[in-house]
C-alpha positions in Angstrom: 0.0 0.0 0.0 1.2 3.5 -0.8 0.5 5.1 2.6 1.7 8.5 1.5 -0.6 8.6 -1.5 -3.5 7.6 0.7 -2.9 10.4 3.2 -2.3 12.8 0.3 -5.7 11.9 -1.2 -7.5 12.5 2.2 -5.7 15.9 2.6 -6.9 16.9 -0.9 -10.5 15.9 -0.2 -13.0 18.5 1.0 -12.9 19.3 4.7 -10.2 19.1 7.4 -8.5 15.7 7.9 -8.1 15.0 11.7 -5.1 13.0 13.0 -5.2 12.0 16.6 -2.1 12.2 18.8 -1.2 8.8 20.3 1.6 8.1 22.8 1.6 4.3 23.2 0.0 1.2 21.7 -3.0 1.3 24.1 -3.9 4.9 23.3 -3.5 4.1 19.6 -5.9 1.1 20.0 -8.5 3.5 21.3 -7.9 6.2 18.7 -8.2 3.6 15.9 -11.8 2.9 17.1 -12.9 6.4 16.3 -10.6 8.0 13.7 -8.8 7.0 10.5 -5.6 8.7 11.2 -3.0 9.1 14.0 -0.3 11.6 14.8 2.7 10.1 16.4 3.3 13.0 18.8 6.8 13.8 20.0 5.3 15.4 23.2 3.4 12.2 23.9 6.2 9.8 23.0 8.8 11.7 25.1 6.4 11.6 28.1 5.4 7.9 27.7 8.7 6.4 26.6 11.2 8.4 28.7 9.1 10.2 31.3 10.6 13.5 30.1 9.4 16.7 28.6 9.5 17.3 24.8 12.8 19.2 24.7 14.9 17.0 22.5 15.5 13.7 24.4 14.0 11.4 21.7 16.4 9.0 20.0 15.4 8.2 16.4 15.7 4.4 16.7 13.2 4.5 19.5 10.7 6.5 17.4 11.2 4.2 14.4 10.6 1.1 16.5 7.4 2.6 17.9 6.1 3.4 14.4 6.9 -0.1 13.3 4.8 -1.5 16.1 2.0 0.9 15.2 2.0 -0.1 11.6 2.0 -3.8 12.6 -1.2 -3.3 14.6 -2.9 -0.7 12.3 -2.4 -1.7 8.7 -4.8 0.8 7.2 -4.6 3.9 9.4 -2.7 7.1 8.5 0.5 7.5 10.6 2.0 11.0 10.5 5.2 11.0 12.5 6.8 13.9 14.4 10.6 13.7 13.7 11.5 17.0 15.3 14.4 18.6 13.5 15.4 15.4 11.9 17.6 14.5 14.9 19.9 17.4 14.1 22.0 16.2 11.2 20.5 16.2 7.6 22.0 12.8 6.8 20.4 11.4 9.9 17.1 13.0 8.9 17.3 11.3 5.5 18.2 8.0 7.0 15.2 8.2 9.4 12.9 9.2 6.5 14.0 6.2 4.5 13.4 3.9 7.4 10.0 5.2 8.3 8.8 5.0 4.7 10.1 1.4 4.5 8.1 0.3 7.5 4.9 2.1 6.4 4.7 5.6 7.8 2.3 7.9 5.9 4.2 11.1 6.5 6.7 13.1 8.6 6.8 16.6 10.1 10.2 18.2 9.9 10.7 21.5 11.9 13.2 24.4 11.7 13.9 24.6 15.4 17.4 25.1 16.8 18.6 22.9 19.7 17.8 22.9 22.6 14.3 22.5 21.1 11.0 23.2 22.8 7.4 22.0 22.4 5.9 24.1 19.6 3.5 25.8 22.1 6.2 26.6 24.6 8.2 29.9 25.1 11.8 30.2 24.3 11.9 28.6 20.8 14.7 29.5 18.5 14.9 28.7 14.8 17.7 27.7 12.4 18.8 30.1 9.7 16.2 29.7 6.9 18.6 28.6 4.3 20.1 25.9 6.6 16.6 24.5 7.2 15.7 24.6 3.5 18.8 22.7 2.6 17.9 20.0 5.1 14.3 20.0 3.9 15.4 19.6 0.2 17.5 16.6 1.2 14.6 15.0 2.9 12.3 15.7 -0.1 14.9 14.2 -2.5 15.0 11.1 -0.3 11.3 10.3 0.2 9.5 8.4 -2.5 5.8 8.5 -1.6 6.0 9.8 2.0 4.1 13.0 2.8 6.4 15.7 4.1 5.1 18.5 6.3 7.5 21.5 6.5 7.1 23.1 9.9 8.3 26.5 11.1 8.4 27.5 14.7 9.2 31.2 14.0 7.7 33.6 16.5 8.5 37.0 14.9 5.7 38.3 12.7 7.8 39.1 9.6 9.7 35.9 9.9 6.5 33.8 10.2 5.2 35.1 6.9 8.6 34.9 5.2 9.2 31.3 6.2 5.6 30.3 5.4 6.0 31.6 1.9 9.4 30.0 1.4 8.2 26.6 2.7 5.1 26.8 0.5 7.4 27.3 -2.5 9.2 23.9 -1.9 8.0 20.5 -2.9 6.8 19.8 0.7 3.2 18.5 0.6 2.0 20.6 3.6 3.0 23.6 5.6 2.7 23.9 9.4 3.2 27.2 11.3 3.2 26.0 14.9 1.9 28.0 17.9 -0.4 30.3 15.8 -2.0 32.6 18.4 -5.2 33.8 16.6 -7.7 33.3 13.9 -6.5 36.5 12.3 -3.0 35.0 12.0 -4.4 31.8 10.6 -6.0 33.8 7.8 -2.7 35.7 7.1 -0.8 32.5 6.9 -3.4 30.9 4.6 -3.0 33.9 2.3 0.8 33.7 2.4 1.0 30.1 1.4 -1.4 30.3 -1.6 -2.8 26.9 -2.6 -0.4 24.8 -0.5 -2.2 22.6 2.0 -2.0 23.8 5.6 -1.8 21.9 8.9 -3.0 23.2 12.2 -1.8 21.9 15.5 -4.1 21.9 18.5 -2.9 21.1 22.0 -4.8 21.6 25.2 -3.5 24.6 27.1 -1.5 25.6 24.1 -1.2 29.0 22.4 -3.6 28.4 19.5 -7.4 28.9 19.6 -9.6 25.9 20.2 -11.6 25.3 17.0 -13.9 22.7 15.5 -13.2 20.9 12.3 -15.9 22.9 10.7 -14.3 26.1 11.7 -10.9 24.9 10.6 -12.3 24.0 7.2 -13.8 27.5 6.8 -10.3 29.0 7.6 -8.7 26.8 4.9 -6.9 24.3 7.2 -6.5 21.0 5.3 -5.2 18.9 8.2 -5.6 19.1 12.0 -3.3 17.3 14.4 -4.4 16.8 18.0 -1.2 16.3 19.9 -2.3 15.2 23.3 -6.0 14.3 23.7 -5.2 10.8 24.8 -2.2 11.6 27.0 -4.0 14.4 29.0 -7.2 12.4 29.3 -5.2 9.4 30.6 -3.4 11.7 33.1 -6.7 12.9 34.5 -8.4 9.5 34.6 -5.4 7.8 36.2 -5.1 10.5 38.8 -8.8 10.2 39.6 -8.6 6.4 39.8 -5.6 6.4 42.1 -7.1 9.0 44.4 -10.3 6.8 44.6 -8.1 3.8 45.4 -6.4 5.6 48.3 -9.8 6.9 49.6 -11.3 3.4 49.7 -8.4 1.8 51.4 -7.4 -0.1 48.3 -10.8 -1.5 47.3 -11.2 -1.6 43.6 -14.4 -0.1 42.3 -17.2 -2.3 40.9 -17.2 -2.6 37.1 -20.5 -2.1 35.3 -20.3 -4.6 32.4 -22.3 -2.2 30.2 -20.2 0.9 30.8 -17.1 0.3 33.0 -13.7 -0.8 31.8 -12.5 -4.0 33.2 -10.5 -7.0 32.0 -13.1 -8.1 29.5 -13.5 -4.7 27.8 -9.8 -4.1 27.7 -9.2 -7.6 26.2 -11.9 -7.0 23.5 -10.2 -3.8 22.5 -6.8 -5.4 22.1 -8.1 -8.4 20.3 -9.2 -6.1 17.5 -5.6 -5.3 16.8 -5.2 -9.0 15.9 -8.4 -9.1 13.9 -7.3 -6.3 11.6 -4.8 -8.6 9.9 -7.3 -11.3 9.2 -8.8 -11.4 5.7 -12.4 -10.2 5.3 -14.8 -13.2 5.3 -16.2 -14.0 1.9 -19.9 -13.5 1.4 -21.6 -16.7 0.4 -24.4 -16.3 -2.1 -27.8 -17.7 -1.4 
């Protein structure tokens, strides 16, 4: 299957394509029940795999191995992968892109941040000189075959944002992402600056960008929406609540309502579907 082409077709279709941020195989199993596409979030992976903030700790072999497990369980879902700055070196970036495409990733996001990097919605971001980033981006574009490449800028100065958006749109990147956009007005200005190039909008709870529905994003000309942390933050809140309840009841587990609660049976059914996705569809026998 040409995973890049499949994602490219969905991006080109009317409306805004949602990609849900996942941080481990369990969150991905839940996301796959409700959406056709996943975003392999650097924020979520750093938190889940290392227990560290998203400031540049991810080692590329760990990310590639995670994506390989995802593709093994979800053979038909979009997988857009955050590769940060390509792990510093352009040759490493190209090597990672080759590996990800080989194992079935749909696309990658390559940013222009300078180390030490930050989450796209954090303060203190610094960007590489534009020409240095464009050289790395062009190498990645020359390396990929079918993979979707999202060119991302983390510029924060107004003139630089528009300049970089225009320059990124002029490349062969499939999509442009300006991260940490603070207002609808700036979304419109960026949409005008990139012309017909598809645009991606990144939403993260508590981040700098406005909270918008898919319908509103479509009206603003956003072709893709990534939701970096809905699973991670929901899990944080749910686990905190469950542990507090366990302490308050002197360690007594709550009763599980078979119709609504999550216990061993519901969890097992969810995970069994990751096996069933690889079984061939049963043939329909004619009457």
